C-alpha positions in Angstrom: 51.3 -14.2 -5.8 54.2 -14.8 -3.4 54.1 -12.7 -0.3 56.9 -10.2 0.3 59.4 -10.6 3.1 58.5 -8.7 6.3 59.8 -5.2 6.5 60.6 -5.7 10.2 62.0 -8.7 12.0 59.5 -11.5 12.9 59.4 -10.7 16.6 59.7 -7.0 16.4 57.6 -5.4 19.1 58.0 -8.3 21.5 59.7 -7.4 24.8 61.3 -10.1 26.9 62.5 -9.7 30.5 65.3 -12.2 30.9 66.3 -13.3 34.4 68.2 -16.3 33.1 72.0 -16.9 33.2 74.8 -19.0 31.8 73.4 -21.0 28.9 69.9 -22.6 28.6 67.9 -19.4 29.2 70.4 -17.1 27.5 70.5 -19.3 24.4 66.7 -19.2 24.2 66.7 -15.4 24.5 69.6 -15.1 22.0 67.5 -17.0 19.5 64.5 -14.7 20.2 66.7 -11.6 20.0 68.1 -12.7 16.7 64.5 -12.8 15.5 63.9 -9.2 16.5 62.6 -9.4 20.1 63.8 -6.9 22.6 65.6 -8.7 25.4 66.3 -6.9 28.7 68.6 -8.9 30.9 67.9 -8.4 34.6 71.1 -9.3 36.4 72.4 -9.5 39.9 74.1 -6.3 41.0 77.8 -6.5 41.2 78.3 -9.8 39.5 75.6 -10.2 36.8 75.2 -13.3 34.8 77.4 -16.1 36.1 79.0 -16.5 32.7 80.5 -13.0 32.9 83.2 -14.7 35.0 83.8 -17.6 32.5 87.0 -17.4 30.4 88.6 -16.9 27.9 88.6 -13.1 28.2 89.4 -10.2 25.9 90.4 -7.1 27.7 88.7 -8.5 30.8 85.4 -9.3 29.0 84.2 -12.9 28.9 84.1 -14.3 25.4 81.8 -17.1 26.7 79.3 -14.4 27.8 79.8 -12.5 24.6 79.0 -15.4 22.3 75.5 -15.8 23.8 74.4 -12.3 24.7 74.6 -10.0 21.7 71.6 -7.9 20.9 70.5 -7.6 24.5 70.2 -4.8 27.1 71.2 -5.0 30.8 69.8 -3.7 34.0 71.0 -4.8 37.5 68.2 -5.3 40.0 68.2 -7.0 43.5 64.9 -8.7 43.7 65.1 -8.8 47.5 65.2 -5.0 47.5 61.9 -3.2 47.6 62.8 -0.4 45.2 64.3 -2.8 42.7 61.3 -5.1 43.0 59.1 -2.1 42.1 61.2 -1.4 39.0 61.1 -5.1 38.0 57.3 -5.2 38.4 57.0 -2.1 36.2 59.0 -3.9 33.5 56.7 -6.8 33.7 53.6 -4.6 33.1 54.8 -3.8 29.6 56.7 -7.0 28.8 55.4 -9.9 26.8 57.6 -12.7 28.1 59.5 -13.5 31.3 62.3 -16.0 31.0 64.1 -17.6 33.9 66.2 -20.8 34.5 66.4 -21.0 38.2 65.8 -24.2 40.1 62.1 -24.8 40.6 60.8 -23.0 43.7 63.3 -20.1 43.5 60.9 -17.7 41.9 58.2 -18.7 44.3 60.5 -17.8 47.2 61.0 -14.4 45.6 57.3 -14.0 45.3 57.3 -14.2 41.5 56.0 -17.7 40.8 53.5 -18.3 38.0 50.6 -18.5 40.5 51.4 -14.9 41.6 52.4 -13.3 38.3 49.6 -14.7 36.1 46.8 -13.0 38.1 48.7 -9.7 38.3 50.0 -9.8 34.7 47.6 -11.9 32.7 49.2 -11.0 29.4 52.7 -12.2 30.5 54.0 -15.4 29.0 56.3 -17.2 31.5 59.2 -19.3 30.1 61.1 -21.5 32.6 64.0 -23.9 32.0 65.5 -26.1 34.7 67.3 -29.3 35.0 64.2 -31.5 35.7 61.1 -29.2 35.3 58.4 -28.3 37.7 57.2 -31.8 38.5 58.6 -35.3 39.3 60.6 -36.8 42.2 63.9 -35.1 41.5 62.4 -31.7 40.3 64.2 -29.8 43.1 67.7 -31.2 42.4 70.5 -29.0 40.9 71.6 -29.8 37.4 74.2 -28.8 34.9 74.7 -29.9 31.3 76.9 -32.8 32.4 74.3 -34.1 34.8 71.5 -34.4 32.2 74.0 -35.7 29.5 74.7 -38.5 32.0 71.1 -39.1 33.2 69.5 -38.7 29.8 71.6 -41.4 28.1 73.4 -39.4 25.5 76.9 -40.0 27.0 76.3 -43.8 26.8 76.1 -43.5 23.0 78.9 -41.0 22.5 82.5 -41.9 21.9 84.1 -45.1 20.7 83.3 -48.8 21.6 85.4 -50.0 24.5 86.2 -46.5 25.7 84.8 -44.6 28.7 81.6 -42.6 28.2 82.2 -39.3 26.5 80.6 -35.9 26.9 79.2 -34.4 23.7 81.7 -31.7 22.8 79.2 -28.8 23.3 76.7 -28.2 26.1 74.0 -30.0 24.3 71.8 -30.3 27.4 71.6 -26.6 27.9 71.4 -25.8 24.2 68.6 -28.2 23.4 66.6 -26.8 26.4 67.2 -23.3 25.1 65.9 -24.2 21.6 62.9 -26.0 22.9 62.1 -23.1 25.3 62.3 -20.6 22.4 60.0 -22.8 20.4 57.5 -23.0 23.3 57.6 -19.3 23.8 56.9 -18.5 20.1 54.0 -21.0 20.2 52.7 -19.3 23.3 52.9 -15.9 21.6 50.9 -17.2 18.7 48.3 -18.7 21.1 48.0 -15.4 23.0 47.5 -13.5 19.7 44.6 -15.8 18.9 43.0 -16.3 22.3 44.4 -13.5 24.5 45.5 -16.2 27.0 49.1 -16.4 28.3 50.7 -19.6 29.4 53.7 -20.9 31.4 56.2 -22.9 29.4 58.0 -25.5 31.6 61.1 -26.9 30.0 63.3 -29.5 31.6 66.9 -30.1 30.3 66.4 -33.9 31.0 63.2 -34.0 28.9 65.0 -32.3 26.0 67.9 -34.8 26.1 65.4 -37.6 25.8 63.5 -35.8 23.0 66.6 -35.6 20.8 67.7 -39.2 21.3 66.5 -40.0 17.7 65.3 -43.7 17.6 67.2 -45.0 20.6 64.1 -45.4 22.8 61.9 -47.0 20.2 64.7 -49.3 18.9 65.6 -50.6 22.4 61.9 -51.0 23.3 61.2 -53.3 20.4 64.6 -55.1 19.9 66.0 -55.3 23.5 69.4 -54.2 22.1 71.0 -51.5 24.3 72.5 -48.7 22.1 76.1 -48.0 22.7 78.9 -45.8 21.3 79.8 -46.3 17.7 82.4 -43.7 17.1 81.5 -41.8 14.0 79.2 -44.6 12.6 75.4 -44.2 12.3 73.5 -46.8 14.4 71.6 -48.1 11.4 72.9 -46.7 8.1 76.1 -47.7 6.3 78.4 -46.3 4.9 77.7 -43.3 7.2 80.9 -42.4 9.1 84.4 -41.0 8.8 87.0 -42.8 6.7 90.8 -42.5 6.4 92.2 -41.2 3.2 95.8 -40.6 2.2 96.3 -37.4 4.2 93.5 -37.3 6.7 89.9 -38.2 7.2 86.6 -37.4 5.5 83.0 -38.1 6.1 80.9 -40.1 3.6 77.2 -40.5 4.2 75.7 -42.7 1.5 72.3 -42.9 3.1 70.5 -45.1 0.6 71.1 -47.8 -2.0 71.2 -45.2 -4.9 73.8 -43.1 -3.2 75.8 -46.2 -2.3 76.0 -47.1 -6.0 77.1 -43.6 -6.9 79.7 -43.8 -4.2 81.1 -47.0 -5.7 81.4 -45.2 -9.0 83.2 -42.3 -7.5 85.6 -44.7 -5.8 85.9 -46.7 -9.1 85.1 -49.8 -7.2 82.3 -51.6 -9.1 83.0 -54.7 -7.1 81.6 -53.0 -4.0 78.2 -52.5 -5.8 77.8 -56.2 -6.5 79.5 -57.8 -3.4 76.7 -59.9 -1.8 77.7 -58.5 1.6 76.9 -54.9 0.6 73.9 -55.0 -1.8 71.5 -53.5 0.7 71.7 -51.1 3.6 70.8 -53.9 6.1 73.6 -56.1 4.8 76.1 -53.2 4.7 75.2 -52.4 8.3 75.7 -56.0 9.3 79.1 -56.1 7.5 80.2 -52.6 8.3 83.7 -53.6 9.4 84.4 -55.4 6.2 82.8 -52.5 4.2 85.0 -49.9 6.0 88.1 -52.0 5.3 87.3 -52.4 1.6 86.6 -48.7 1.2 89.7 -47.5 3.0 91.9 -49.7 0.8 90.9 -47.4 -2.0 90.5 -44.2 0.0 94.0 -44.3 1.3 95.4 -44.0 -2.2 94.3 -40.4 -2.7 94.0 -37.2 -0.7 90.9 -36.0 1.1 90.5 -33.1 -1.4 90.7 -35.5 -4.4 88.0 -37.8 -2.9 85.8 -34.9 -2.0 85.9 -33.7 -5.6 85.1 -37.2 -6.9 82.3 -37.8 -4.5 80.7 -34.4 -5.0 80.8 -34.8 -8.7 78.6 -37.9 -8.3 76.3 -36.2 -5.8 77.3 -38.3 -2.8 77.0 -36.5 0.6 80.5 -36.0 2.0 82.6 -33.5 3.9 86.0 -32.8 5.3 86.2 -33.0 9.1 86.8 -29.3 9.8 88.3 -27.8 12.9 86.9 -24.5 14.0 89.3 -22.3 12.0 88.5 -24.2 8.8 84.8 -24.2 9.5 84.9 -20.4 9.8 86.6 -20.2 6.4 84.1 -22.3 4.5 82.5 -20.2 1.7 79.1 -21.7 2.4 79.3 -20.4 6.0 80.2 -16.9 4.7 77.4 -17.0 2.1 74.8 -17.7 4.8 76.1 -15.0 7.1 76.8 -17.5 9.8 79.9 -15.8 11.2 79.1 -12.2 12.3 81.6 -9.6 13.4 80.6 -7.6 16.5 82.3 -4.3 17.4 82.5 -4.5 21.2 83.8 -1.3 23.0 85.6 -3.5 25.6 86.7 -6.7 23.8 87.2 -5.1 20.4 86.1 -6.8 17.2 84.8 -10.3 18.0 83.2 -13.0 15.9 80.0 -14.8 16.9 77.7 -17.3 15.3 75.0 -15.8 13.0 71.3 -16.4 13.0 70.5 -19.8 11.5 66.8 -18.8 11.0 66.6 -17.2 7.6 63.6 -15.3 6.4 63.5 -15.4 2.6 63.8 -12.0 1.0 64.6 -10.2 4.3 68.0 -8.6 4.6 70.1 -9.7 7.5 72.1 -7.3 9.7 75.8 -7.1 8.8 76.6 -7.0 12.6 75.0 -7.5 16.0 74.8 -5.1 18.9 77.6 -5.9 21.3 76.8 -7.9 24.5 76.0 -5.4 27.2 78.1 -4.4 30.1 76.5 -5.1 33.4 73.7 -2.5 34.1 74.7 -0.6 31.0 71.2 0.2 29.9 69.8 1.2 33.4 69.3 4.9 32.7 67.6 4.4 29.4 65.4 1.6 30.7 64.3 3.6 33.8 63.6 6.6 31.7 61.4 4.6 29.3 59.6 2.4 31.8 59.6 4.2 35.1 60.0 7.8 34.0 56.9 7.4 31.8 55.0 6.3 34.9 54.4 2.8 33.6 
């Protein structure tokens, strides 16, 4: 018999003390908060999370900060102040996880490194994200997303041939690190539940960039060919790119021989199915310029919408190339609750990305709690943790 969906969120009862700021750490704790964890942001008095100062703004509130920090609480503590340190340590006594994304050595200077915290709070899982991790010759260097995009190789394969290297359009260095850190923390929670042992999770942005490079490392190692930018093309599959139609561009991803034959039927081009240059994926990849030219001769005769209808009718993976407004209007996005409206008392109604981790049978919230104002939850947190003498 199938198990029923959980009556509470998966991480309900887990408390996270979040010292992180800007993106890698906050993206991790956003993921965990969306799964039901309680996240208490510990912020610098007066300024808070650096991203509170990042535009654009709505009524003076950062929309950048708002996009990443819903469903969290905030308390401002100066960890160089004795009274605030005492409050922080009281929070750690009852917390399950500490998250930070300072440069390695910063927490040690504050007296809160793993070597100090683990003996005092043996139940506490410690999650750290930094540019280069706790070890290695450049561990102590500062890093931002652009730094690891450059160092990790992803910029060298992004953009179009013959053009300067391009940054991925989102902060993929921070975001990948945040996702891997959340994954490591959930694994550590499982391990602690089984063994009672808590661990430190050490995540480097650079490591995560290398981990998501698909087959680039393996292919170069065995072939000696240096991967480079290919525009929208896949490095080894064809046709798998954007194509020009009569009124715009669309993506066609015929990822195997069967789908390719279905695509030729949708395009009403049986000659493309039998052309000796295109009868296998390897040959199509070898002759990709000729294949694109032949396909676009036909694709340019009809609209993007007409071709999407024809291709979808044959089961060929395809899509329009949406801008953000059109993406937000997609019925599939709405059906999956991936755009959520948040009623913020300062910024007003704002839309943020929903939770992509769906639990079958479990209802999703219609809205999220708004991103907290700096120190907004101080009184409630102190009453619960300090007032109770814990």
